[in-house]
C-alpha positions in Angstrom: 16.6 -25.5 -7.4 13.2 -23.9 -8.1 13.6 -20.2 -7.0 11.2 -18.0 -5.1 9.5 -15.3 -7.2 8.5 -11.7 -6.6 7.3 -8.8 -8.8 9.8 -7.1 -11.0 8.5 -3.6 -10.2 5.7 -1.9 -8.3 2.4 -1.5 -10.2 -0.8 0.4 -9.4 -4.5 0.2 -10.2 -7.9 1.3 -8.8 -11.4 -0.2 -8.7 -14.7 -0.3 -6.9 -15.0 -2.1 -3.5 -17.7 -4.8 -3.7 -19.2 -4.1 -0.3 -18.5 -0.4 0.2 -19.1 0.7 -3.4 -16.3 3.2 -3.0 -13.2 3.7 -5.3 -10.2 2.0 -3.8 -6.5 2.3 -4.9 -4.2 -0.7 -4.9 -0.5 -1.0 -5.3 1.6 -4.2 -5.6 5.3 -4.0 -4.6 8.2 -6.5 -4.9 9.2 -8.1 -1.5 12.2 -9.8 -0.1 12.9 -13.5 -0.1 11.0 -15.5 2.5 8.8 -12.6 3.4 5.6 -14.0 1.8 2.6 -11.9 0.9 1.7 -9.0 3.3 -1.1 -6.4 3.2 -1.0 -2.8 4.6 -3.6 -0.1 4.6 -2.5 3.2 3.1 -1.4 5.7 5.8 -1.2 3.0 8.5 1.7 0.9 9.8 0.1 -2.4 10.7 1.2 -5.1 8.3 -1.1 -8.1 7.9 0.5 -11.3 6.7 -1.5 -13.4 4.3 -1.7 -16.3 6.7 -4.7 -18.2 8.2 -4.0 -17.0 11.7 -5.0 -13.5 10.6 -8.3 -14.5 9.1 -11.0 -12.7 11.1 -14.1 -13.3 9.0 -15.3 -15.7 6.2 -18.8 -14.4 5.6 -19.3 -13.5 2.0 -15.5 -13.2 1.5 -12.2 -13.8 3.2 -11.2 -11.0 5.6 -7.8 -10.5 7.2 -7.2 -8.4 10.3 -4.6 -7.4 12.8 -4.7 -5.0 15.7 -8.1 -3.7 14.7 -7.2 -3.1 11.0 -9.0 -5.3 8.5 -8.8 -5.9 4.7 -11.7 -7.8 3.0 -12.1 -9.7 -0.2 -8.5 -10.8 -0.5 -9.2 -14.1 -2.1 -9.2 -13.1 -5.8 -5.8 -11.3 -5.6 -4.3 -14.0 -3.5 -5.5 -16.5 -6.1 -3.8 -14.7 -8.9 -0.5 -14.5 -7.0 -0.7 -18.2 -6.1 -1.7 -19.1 -9.7 1.3 -17.3 -11.1 3.7 -18.7 -8.6 4.5 -15.4 -6.8 5.9 -16.1 -3.4 6.7 -12.6 -2.0 4.8 -9.4 -2.5 3.7 -6.3 -0.5 0.2 -5.0 -1.1 -0.9 -1.5 -0.2 -4.6 -0.9 -0.1 -6.3 2.5 0.0 -9.4 1.1 1.9 -10.9 -1.7 3.8 -11.2 -4.2 0.9 -9.5 -5.2 -2.3 -11.3 -3.8 -5.3 -13.6 -6.3 -7.0 -12.5 -5.4 -10.6 -14.6 -7.6 -12.9 -15.3 -10.2 -10.3 -12.6 -12.6 -11.4 -8.8 -12.8 -10.9 -8.0 -11.9 -14.6 -7.4 -8.2 -13.9 -4.9 -9.1 -11.2 -3.2 -11.6 -13.4 -2.9 -8.8 -16.1 -1.5 -6.4 -13.4 1.1 -9.0 -12.2 2.1 -9.8 -15.8 2.5 -6.1 -16.6 4.8 -5.7 -13.5 6.7 -8.7 -14.5 7.9 -11.6 -12.3 11.5 -11.8 -11.1 13.2 -15.0 -9.8 15.0 -14.7 -6.5 18.0 -16.5 -5.0 16.3 -18.5 -2.3 14.6 -21.8 -3.0 10.8 -22.0 -3.2 9.3 -23.7 -0.2 6.2 -25.7 -0.2 3.9 -27.6 2.1 3.8 -31.2 1.0 0.7 -33.1 2.2 1.6 -36.4 3.9 -1.8 -37.7 4.9 -5.5 -36.8 4.5 -6.9 -33.9 6.4 -10.7 -33.3 6.1 -13.5 -31.0 7.2 -17.2 -31.9 7.1 -20.2 -29.7 7.8 -23.5 -31.3 6.9 -23.5 -31.8 3.2 -20.4 -29.7 2.8 -17.0 -31.3 2.9 -13.4 -30.7 1.8 -10.1 -32.5 2.1 -6.4 -32.4 1.3 -4.7 -35.6 0.2 -1.1 -36.5 -0.7 -0.4 -36.1 -4.5 2.4 -35.0 -6.8 1.9 -31.5 -8.1 -1.3 -29.6 -7.2 -4.8 -30.7 -8.1 -8.2 -29.2 -7.3 -11.6 -31.0 -7.7 -14.8 -29.2 -6.8 -18.5 -30.2 -6.9 -21.0 -27.3 -7.1 -24.5 -28.4 -6.2 -27.2 -25.7 -5.8 -30.9 -26.1 -6.5 -30.6 -24.3 -9.9 -30.5 -25.7 -13.4 -27.1 -24.1 -14.1 -25.6 -25.1 -10.7 -26.8 -28.6 -10.1 -24.3 -31.4 -9.7 -21.5 -29.5 -11.6 -18.0 -30.9 -11.2 -14.6 -29.7 -12.4 -11.1 -31.1 -11.7 -7.9 -29.3 -12.7 -4.3 -30.4 -12.4 -2.3 -27.2 -12.2 1.0 -28.9 -13.0 -0.5 -29.6 -16.5 -3.3 -27.0 -17.0 -2.6 -23.3 -16.9 -4.3 -21.2 -14.1 -4.5 -18.2 -16.5 -6.5 -20.1 -19.1 -8.6 -22.5 -17.0 -9.5 -20.5 -13.9 -8.5 -16.8 -13.8 -11.4 -15.4 -15.9 -14.1 -17.1 -13.9 -16.3 -14.4 -12.2 -18.1 -14.5 -8.8 -21.8 -15.2 -9.1 -25.0 -14.6 -7.1 -28.8 -14.8 -7.3 -30.5 -11.5 -8.1 -32.8 -11.7 -5.1 -29.9 -12.3 -2.7 -27.9 -9.4 -4.2 -30.9 -7.1 -3.8 -31.4 -8.2 -0.2 -27.7 -7.6 0.6 -27.8 -4.1 -0.9 -30.9 -3.2 1.1 -28.9 -4.3 4.2 -26.0 -2.0 3.2 -23.8 -4.8 1.8 -22.5 -5.5 -1.7 -23.1 -1.8 -2.6 -20.6 -2.1 -5.4 -22.0 -5.3 -6.9 -23.4 -5.2 -10.4 -23.5 -7.2 -13.6 -20.2 -5.5 -14.4 -18.4 -7.5 -11.7 -20.6 -10.6 -11.1 -22.6 -13.3 -12.9 -26.3 -12.6 -12.1 -28.7 -15.5 -11.9 -32.5 -15.5 -11.8 -34.5 -18.7 -11.2 -33.4 -20.4 -14.4 -30.8 -18.5 -16.4 -27.8 -16.1 -16.5 -29.0 -12.5 -17.0 -25.6 -11.0 -18.1 -25.8 -9.8 -21.6 -22.6 -11.5 -22.6 -23.4 -14.9 -21.0 -20.7 -17.0 -19.5 -17.0 -17.0 -20.1 -16.7 -20.8 -19.5 -19.6 -23.3 -19.8 -18.9 -24.2 -16.1 -17.8 -20.7 -15.0 -19.4 -20.8 -11.6 -17.6 -24.0 -10.6 -14.3 -22.6 -11.9 -14.8 -19.5 -9.7 -15.2 -21.7 -6.7 -11.8 -23.2 -7.6 -10.4 -19.7 -8.0 -11.6 -18.8 -4.5 -10.2 -22.1 -3.1 -6.7 -21.3 -4.5 -6.8 -17.9 -2.8 -8.0 -19.4 0.5 -5.5 -22.3 0.5 -2.6 -19.8 -0.1 -3.3 -18.6 3.5 -1.4 -21.7 4.6 1.6 -19.4 3.9 3.3 -21.6 1.3 2.2 -23.3 -1.9 0.6 -26.7 -1.3 1.8 -29.9 -3.0 -1.2 -32.2 -2.8 -4.8 -32.7 -4.0 -7.8 -30.7 -2.8 -11.3 -32.1 -3.0 -14.3 -30.0 -2.1 -18.1 -30.2 -2.4 -20.5 -27.3 -1.7 -17.8 -25.5 0.4 -16.9 -21.8 0.7 -14.5 -19.6 2.5 -15.4 -20.9 6.0 -14.7 -24.5 5.2 -11.6 -23.7 3.3 -10.2 -21.7 6.3 -11.1 -24.6 8.7 -9.3 -27.0 6.4 -6.1 -24.9 6.4 -6.3 -24.5 10.2 -6.8 -28.3 10.6 -3.8 -29.0 8.4 -1.4 -26.6 10.2 -2.6 -27.9 13.6 -1.4 -31.4 12.7 2.4 -31.5 12.1 2.1 -35.2 11.1 -0.1 -34.3 8.1 2.5 -32.2 6.2 6.1 -31.4 5.7 7.7 -28.0 4.7 10.4 -28.6 2.1 12.4 -26.6 -0.5 11.8 -27.4 -4.1 15.0 -28.8 -5.6 14.7 -30.7 -8.9 16.8 -33.8 -9.1 17.7 -35.5 -12.4 14.7 -37.5 -13.6 12.1 -35.6 -11.5 8.9 -35.0 -13.3 7.9 -31.4 -13.7 4.8 -31.7 -11.6 7.0 -32.9 -8.6 9.2 -29.8 -9.0 6.6 -27.1 -9.6 3.0 -27.4 -8.3 1.9 -24.6 -10.7 4.2 -25.6 -13.5 1.9 -24.7 -16.4 0.8 -21.4 -15.0 4.3 -20.4 -13.9 5.6 -21.0 -17.4 2.8 -19.0 -18.9 3.6 -16.1 -16.6 7.2 -15.6 -17.6 
């Protein structure tokens, strides 16, 4: 049996909200078996499960909401939890968004690793893809296909010399999330960031928490963390968005030029078609390959 996992203890951090520009406190707590990931605003009682049915906005980021309470920019933290194989956690947020930290999932990975990861008694459950599900929107498209383990392929294609026809494929049963994806930062064009801030958005955005691009180069003093960092950040976001299916996915994701909206539509299309997937517990039988037993095998091993 492959067990479910939660945090070993509660852990706290603080950071700046990307859109509000305000200091936001964040605490991660262990949670019971089969409870999944839930969010709660400090001082309130409304719990928001990290599931696609609670997605209320996908513009600029993924926003969850319930009974009038919303929490934005959840994708990087959800990506870190999924990448490290954490099934159950309770997240208390002292504001309307998750702090942006350095624009990647690496600070959340560090936080989770500092808290420690504890195995639980119940078997890990997954969604196994049985047949292709796809979404198309003009030149944007994404799909989930049957596969052993979990793989993500992404094509980034913007009219920019650093973002033109860039493709990355990662097999997470063999390649570690922490090494290959977690440090990739969000990115944006300087003129777009300036326009957003004039409109009262992205008030916390800076070169401290994003890759800034002018018409031909990266303007951050330290350059890029990966040669193809922007594509890897798209994969990071995808993992966070796909985790809103409610369980880890065993299958292959293929995306081109997509963002949070298409990712959400894909998860919704998957869950709306019971013939496209099967929920199953992960029980390793003699002779099973590791990628069959654990979709995030390499990352899970690195987290322990």
